[in-house]
N, C-alpha and C positions, 0 to 999 in steps of 0.2 A: 664535823669528821668528829666517830666517837674516840674512844680513848681508846690507842693496845696497845697492847703488853709489853711495850721494847722502852726503852729508858725518850725523857720526854725532847725532843729538840729546834734547833726553835729553825723555822720555813720561812720562805718570803713566798707571799699568794701578796696575786690581782686579782679586780674585775676586769677581765676583755665577754664583749662580746657578750652579756648577761653567763655569764663560763665563772665562781673559780677559776684560776689557776696556783699554780704553783712550779717555784721556781727544781727543773730536775739538773742539777747538780755536775749530772753525766751529758749526758744530751745538750746542758745549758741553754736548757728552753724554758721558759712558762711552759706544762700541759696544763691541759683541763682535769679539774683536780673530783676524782673521781673513787670511790671506796677502795679498787682494784689497784690507783695509783697511788690512794693514801699513806696503806702495805708495801707499794714495792715502795717509794721513798720512804718510810722509813728502816724499813729492809736495805737502802744504799746507806743512809747515817749509822746503822746498827754492823752494818760490816765495815766499814770508814773509821768510826769514828768508835767504835765497842773493840773492834773486831786485828784494827790499823791494816785492811787493804786499802793501798795505793788507788783512788778514783780509780788514776792511766789502767788499774786492773781488772778495772766494773765495766759492764758494757748489758746495757739497758735493752729490751725487747726489739727486739732481734731478729728476722727469717731468716728457718728453718723449714730441711722439708725431711717430712720422713712418710716416706711409702708414700710417695711422689706427690704430697700433698702437703703444700705449704701453711707451716707455723707459727707460732714468736715464742720463744721466752720472754717471758718476765727478764729473770736478770742473773746475770755468767759471771761466775765472778774466777781469771786467766792465772796458770801462770807462769814466774817468765819468759819462758820459752812456748809461747802460745798456746801447750794445752790446758781445758781446762776443770780448772784445781772447783766448785763448784756452778751446784745450778740450781735456777731459786725460781721455788714455782710459786706467785702474788693469788692467792685466790679474794674476794669482797670481804668483810667481819662475819660480812650474815651467811655466809658458805661455810657448811659445815666439809671440814675436811674427811674422808672416808677413800674406799682402799679404790673407788673413782681416779678421786689426785691423786694418788698417789701410782697407778697407773700408766694413768698420765704425764709424771715422772721418766716413768718410769723407758716409755716409747721415744721423747726427749732422747732420755740419757741413749738410747744403744744407740743416737746416731755421732752424738758429745763424747763424749766415753768420760763422764766428770771424775771428784774423785769421790762429790763429797754433793749426794743431796741435799738441797732445805725445802721443806715444804710448809706456808704461813697464812695465814688469815688475820693477819697483826695482834690475832687471841691464842689460839695456840702454836708454835711452832716444835717441825720434828726433822732430825734432823738422821741424815744415813750417811754410814761410809760404802762404796760401793767394792764387794770381790766377785770381779768377770771372770775371774778360772771357776765358780764356784756360782757365778748368774746371783747370787743376793744381795740384800743390803744388807746395816746390820744395824738398826736402831739408836746415837749417841745420845749424853745429855746435854751435847751443847758440836756447838762446827767451830774446829781448830782455828787460833786465833792468824796472822801470819805470821809468816820467816822467813826468809829467807834464803 
């Protein structure tokens, strides 16, 4: 896999069924290592090791329904009250992040109502704070650290 624009992390790998698998600390199992999964695992480590979010508040690849269509989000970080603090959209490194990507995460966020959005392909990272009153987002330099 290509090096990403994140700190280096120690991952657990195994070969199984002619696939390389990476251990997902959230799902507590090995998953097939695809380019988007490589980015997702870096994001989970970034949020937990660099931003200090507890693993217990992080969730990956769960289904949601948007306009009666089943979708899956990549990573969500919850507040301790169960509301969503951060919604993350991960793309493979070869995917360019463009307006379509932001439209996708904005559609998901109509349902989820996350305070912050993060969009990354592992090389480029974009962070936004939501303003639900004016129905827009403001770009940030980084995502906030965890605070109790």
